[in-house]
C-alpha positions as semicolon CSV with decimal commas, in nm:
position;residue;x (nm);y (nm);z (nm)
1;M;9,315;8,360;9,796
2;S;9,214;8,722;9,822
3;V;9,250;9,055;10,000
4;H;8,948;9,284;10,028
5;Y;8,998;9,659;9,998
6;K;8,796;9,976;10,019
7;F;8,894;10,332;9,936
8;K;8,831;10,576;10,220
9;S;8,622;10,798;9,993
10;I;8,411;10,519;9,836
11;K;8,162;10,287;10,006
12;D;8,208;9,991;9,770
13;K;8,444;9,708;9,861
14;H;8,658;9,529;9,603
15;T;8,873;9,217;9,598
16;V;9,221;9,135;9,470
17;I;9,261;8,764;9,397
18;F;9,608;8,608;9,410
19;D;9,783;8,273;9,448
20;G;9,948;8,194;9,779
21;L;9,901;8,268;10,145
22;H;9,998;8,637;10,132
23;I;10,064;8,930;9,898
24;S;10,323;9,205;9,931
25;V;10,207;9,565;9,972
26;A;10,379;9,654;9,643
27;D;10,195;9,379;9,451
28;L;9,866;9,476;9,615
29;K;9,913;9,841;9,514
30;K;9,987;9,741;9,153
31;A;9,680;9,515;9,143
32;I;9,455;9,787;9,284
33;M;9,587;10,045;9,037
34;Q;9,524;9,804;8,751
35;Q;9,174;9,708;8,871
36;R;9,065;10,067;8,935
37;K;9,240;10,197;8,620
38;I;9,417;10,466;8,818
39;G;9,702;10,490;8,569
40;K;10,077;10,521;8,595
41;S;10,098;10,858;8,764
42;S;10,442;10,910;8,916
43;D;10,328;11,173;9,166
44;L;10,072;10,949;9,335
45;D;10,102;10,659;9,578
46;L;9,852;10,438;9,756
47;Q;9,851;10,422;10,135
48;I;9,738;10,082;10,265
49;T;9,598;10,071;10,620
50;N;9,461;9,798;10,841
51;P;9,124;9,947;10,947
52;Q;9,100;9,728;11,259
53;T;9,436;9,826;11,409
54;G;9,503;10,157;11,232
55;E;9,844;10,027;11,122
56;V;9,973;10,187;10,803
57;Y;10,175;9,947;10,588
58;D;10,471;10,174;10,507
59;S;10,704;9,915;10,357
60;D;10,629;9,776;10,011
61;T;10,782;9,446;10,123
62;T;10,533;9,391;10,406
63;L;10,326;9,078;10,351
64;I;9,949;9,093;10,391
65;P;9,784;8,758;10,474
66;K;9,497;8,614;10,270
67;N;9,140;8,711;10,363
68;T;9,252;9,045;10,510
69;S;9,051;9,364;10,466
70;V;9,243;9,689;10,411
71;E;9,161;10,053;10,355
72;V;9,323;10,242;10,066
73;A;9,388;10,613;10,024
74;R;9,548;10,804;9,738
75;V;9,833;11,016;9,867
76;P;10,084;11,243;9,691
77;V;10,444;11,130;9,671
78;T;10,648;11,339;9,913
79;G;10,984;11,499;9,840
80;N;11,164;11,468;9,509
81;H;11,095;11,095;9,484
82;K;10,874;10,992;9,197
83;K;10,692;10,661;9,214
84;S;10,750;10,427;8,923
85;W;10,453;10,200;8,850
86;Y;10,493;9,906;8,621
87;V;10,139;9,793;8,548
88;A;10,104;9,528;8,283
């Protein structure tokens, strides 16, 4: 199964392939960072949005169904919280 994504600033679309009927927002972010070789920056997060509804997936535990298209934006981490990315 797969989820299709596109960065707001880039025209090209990309795909994350996974097993199962859905993927969590956290797993999708990790997969995108690994595919795009963004790195393990602790002051950066990815904002995942449904472009059809405008809904921003705020919770990393939200499940995104297979064959969904999402829009991705790089955003700074707010406050004193640093993001910890574990990309294998």
